[in-house]
C-alpha positions as CSV (number, residue, x, y, z in Angstrom):
1,M,-0.1,0.0,0.0
2,S,1.3,3.4,-0.7
3,T,1.9,6.2,1.7
4,I,-0.8,8.2,0.3
5,G,-3.3,5.3,0.3
6,A,-2.4,4.7,3.7
7,L,-3.2,8.1,4.8
8,N,-6.4,8.2,2.9
9,Q,-7.5,4.8,4.7
10,G,-6.6,6.3,8.0
11,L,-8.3,9.3,7.5
12,A,-11.7,7.5,6.3
13,G,-11.3,5.3,9.5
14,I,-11.4,8.2,11.7
15,Q,-14.5,9.9,9.8
16,R,-16.4,6.5,10.1
17,G,-15.6,6.5,13.7
18,F,-16.7,9.7,14.3
19,D,-19.9,9.3,12.4
20,G,-20.3,6.4,14.6
21,L,-19.5,8.3,17.7
22,R,-22.2,10.8,16.9
23,R,-24.8,8.4,15.7
24,D,-24.4,6.6,19.2
25,A,-24.1,9.6,21.4
26,N,-27.4,11.0,19.7
27,Q,-29.3,7.7,20.6
28,I,-28.2,7.6,24.0
29,A,-29.1,11.2,24.3
30,R,-32.7,10.4,22.8
31,A,-33.1,7.4,25.1
32,N,-34.4,9.9,28.0
33,G,-35.5,12.8,26.3
34,P,-39.2,13.9,25.5
35,D,-39.2,12.5,22.0
36,R,-38.0,9.5,23.6
37,I,-37.3,6.2,21.0
38,D,-36.9,2.7,21.5
39,A,-33.0,3.1,21.9
40,D,-30.8,0.3,23.1
41,V,-28.7,1.9,25.4
42,A,-26.4,-0.8,26.3
43,R,-25.8,-1.3,22.5
44,S,-25.0,2.3,21.8
45,L,-22.5,2.1,24.7
46,V,-20.7,-0.7,23.2
47,S,-20.7,0.8,19.8
48,L,-19.1,4.1,21.5
49,S,-16.3,1.8,22.5
50,A,-15.8,0.1,19.3
51,D,-16.0,3.7,17.4
52,R,-13.6,4.9,19.8
53,A,-11.2,2.0,19.0
54,Q,-11.9,2.6,15.2
55,V,-10.4,6.2,15.6
56,E,-7.6,4.9,17.7
57,A,-6.5,2.4,15.5
58,S,-7.0,4.7,12.2
59,L,-4.8,7.2,14.0
60,K,-2.0,4.6,14.2
61,V,-2.2,4.1,10.6
62,I,-1.5,7.5,10.0
63,E,1.4,7.8,12.4
64,A,2.7,4.6,10.5
65,A,2.3,6.4,7.3
66,G,4.1,9.2,8.8
67,E,7.1,7.5,9.7
68,M,7.3,5.7,6.5
69,V,7.4,9.2,4.9
70,D,10.3,10.1,7.3
71,T,12.1,7.0,6.4
72,I,11.9,7.6,2.8
73,G,13.1,11.1,3.2
74,S,16.0,10.0,5.4
75,L,16.9,7.5,2.9
76,L,16.6,10.3,-0.1
77,D,18.7,12.6,2.2
78,V,21.7,9.8,2.6
79,K,21.6,9.2,-1.1
80,A,22.0,12.9,-2.1
């Protein structure tokens, strides 16, 4: 996978994680509100944890891609 591809995948993963976090937080907030919906709060809490892990894992992908760029840059400096 190219560095740019890894960065794009990492950013897409972060976006998916934040979308899930927003969705789950909204479901939890509505569970006790006036326009109460049948939300499974326990499921939403578990999903919050999974979405957080998604964001953290995607961040690690971006960090690894950044390290690859640094390594490539160092190799090019040595050759120059």
